[in-house]
N, C-alpha and C positions, 0 to 999 in steps of 0.2 A: 261572819264573812265566808262566802263560799270559796272552797279551795279550787284553785286552778289546776285542771288536769292536763298534764303535759303528755302528748302522744309520743310513743317511742319513735326515735329517728331510725329509719330504715337505711342501712348502708347499701345504697344501690349498686355501688361498684362491686361489693362482695356478692350481691345477689346475681349480678351479671356474670361474674366469674364462676359461680356455682352452676349457673345455667349452661355456660359454655362447656365446663368439664362434664356435666351430666349429658350433654348432647354428644360429645365425642367418645364417651365411654360405652362399652358394651353392657347390655342389661337383659333382663328376662321379660321385659315388656316392650310392646311396640305402640307408640303413641300415634294413633291414627286421628284424622280430623275430628271425628265425633265420639270416639270412645278409645279406651286403652285396652289393647289386646295382651292378655297374659300368656306367655309362651311356655310356661312350665319350668320345672327345675333343671331339665336336661337340654333345653333349647334356648339359645340366646338370639338377640336381634341380628347380630352379624352372621350367625349361622343361617338364619332365614334369608339374609341378603345373598349368601353364597348359593343357596338353593334356587332363589329367584333368578340370579344371574345365569345359573345353569339352564333354567327354563327358557330364558331369553336366547341363550345359545342354541338350544334345540329348535325354538321357534324361528330363529334367524336362518339357520342352515338346513333344518329338517323340513320346514314348511314354506318359508318365503323365498328361499334361494331356489332358482329354477335353472338347471343346467340346460343350455340350448345349443343346438348345432350351428345356428346363425350367430351373428354378433349379439352378445347379451346387452340388455338395456336396463335402466332403472337401478333397483337395489342390487340385482345380480351383478351388474356391471361394476358398481362401486365395490362390492365385496371381492370380485375377482381382481380388481386393481390392487387392493390391499394384499390379497393372497399372493399374487405374482410378485409384488414388492417384497414381501417377507421371504419368498422362495429365492428370488434372483438377487436381492440386495442384502439379505441377512444370512440365510441358510447356506447357499452355495458358496459365497466367498469365504465363509468361516469353517465350513465342514467338508468342502469338496462337492463335486457335482453329484456323485452317487449317494453319499451319506446325507448331503444337504437336501436332496429331493426326498429321500426316505424319511427324514425327520421333519419335513415341512409341516405335516399335519399337527405334530406336537407343538411346534412353535406358533402355528396359527391359533391353536386352541389357547395357548398361554397368552398371546397378544390380545385376542378378542375377549377372553375372560377378564383379564385385568382392565381392559378398556371399558367393558360394561360395568364392572364394579366401580371404577373411578367415576363414570358418568352418573351412576345411580346415587353416589354420594352427593351430587349436586342437585338432586331432586328432593324437595322438602318431604315428600311422602316416604322416602327411603332413608337409609343410613349409609355412611361411608365405611364400608368394611375394610378397605385398604388403608384406613387410618388406624387399624388395629395391628399391632406388631405380630400377634399370633397368626393373623391371616397372611401377612407378607412373608412371615417365616415359613409358613406352609408352602407358599408358592416357591420360595427360594429352595426349600427342601426337594422340590421336583427337579430343579436344576442340579442340585448336589447329587441326587440319585443318578441322574444321567451322566454326570461327571465321573462317578465311580463305577456304578453297575453297568452303565452304557459302554464305558471304555473296556471293561472286562468282557462284556458280551461281544463287542466288535473285534477287539484285539487280543483277547485272552488276558490272563493274569500277568503274564510276562510283559504284554504291551502296556498294562497299567503301571507296572513297576518301571518300565522304560520311560514312561511319561514323567515320572518323578525323579529319574536319575539322569542328569545331563551328561552327555558324552564328553570325554576328554578331561574330566575333572579328577584330580588325584583322590584316591580313596580316603585319605584322612579327612579331606574336606567334605566328602559325601556323608560322613558320620553326622555332621551338623546340617548339611544341605538337604538331605532327603527328608528328615523329620520336618524341616521348615517348609519344604514343598508340600508335604502331606497336610500340615496345619494350614497352609495357604488355601487349600481347597475349602475348608470351613470358613476361613476369613472372607473368601469371595462370596460365599453364601450369606454370611452376615452382612456384608456390604450391600448385597441386593436387598436384603430384608430392611436395613435401616434407610436406604435411599428412598424406596417407595413409601415406606411408612412415614418418614419424616416429612417428605414433600406433601403428601396428601393431608396429614394431620395439621401441618402448619397453615395450609390454605384454608382449612375449615376454621381454625382458631382466628386467623386474621379477619375473615369475613364476619364471623360472629362478634368479634371484638368491635369492629367498625359499626355494626348495627347496634351493639350494646351502648355505644356512646350516646345514641339518641335517647335511650332509656335513662342514662345518667344525667346528661346535660340538656335534654329537651331539644327544642327547635334550633338552638345555637349550634348543635352538632349535625344539622341536616346535610351539610356538604359531605359528611362521612358516608351517607347513603350512596352518593354518586361514586365515591371511591370503592365502596363495597360492590356496586354493580360492575365497575371496571375490573376489579379483581375476580369477580365471579366469571366474567367472560374470559379472562386470562386463564382461569382454572379449567375451562373447557379445553383450551389448547394444552394445558399441562396434563390433563387426563390422557390425551392422545400421546403426548411426548413421553410421559412416564411409562406407558405401556410399551412404547417403542424402545426406550432405553433398557427396560427390564429384559425384553426379548432379545435385543442386540447383545447385551452383556452376557446373557445366558448362552447365546450361540457362540460368542467369543470364548467363554470359559470352557464350554464343552468341546469346542474345536481345538483348544489348546491341549486337551487331554487325548482326544481321539486321534489328532494329527499333530503330535508335538513337533516343535521346530528343531529340537535338539535330539 
């Protein structure tokens, strides 16, 4: 009697989970539509995304943006609306008119760079670099640098110390309060890091999980595709929202140091 050969049962759920984790992790290869591009030992996929986003920034403002004496139109008009919004509604209210206008280019660069990285993560050809905590940590480090070095540059070291020392507080309390204020600077940077990283990573995982239901359950999970499309469209809004929140919080944190209320 011929032996019956039993094919191994593939755990589809495990395979989908492995695919999701592989998709959101950084690696040294770039899976393009028709071939796999090896990036080498010193270059990762998310590093390439950072370089491409910088190229998009140059293309956007160095080539496509046209400064006009008359009323701007098209792409230039859209960009100027966002730039004026960042200047008048984020920078000036939190940093004052003079410092806000001076630091507007930095905050515009931060906003548009994060926005481009977020949107790139929604395009299948690219990868979501802002779903990498190392990337969001590097962006938060820019804010932390301005919170410390920027305050010292604008107000001197004494101004930096004054921002950490509330007035009218008894000196015994300052022994505990000043170290807590200093540690709070790093906590704020960590909060920026985790907020952007967690929101972008969660969105990618949810979309891939919904699509993965079709691979596991077949046609019975087809409605999950509709949900995935809806969440994908929501992610477009979240990409803009998270860039705005990161920029706004950075302006608030830097403003609290440059112009302390106490």
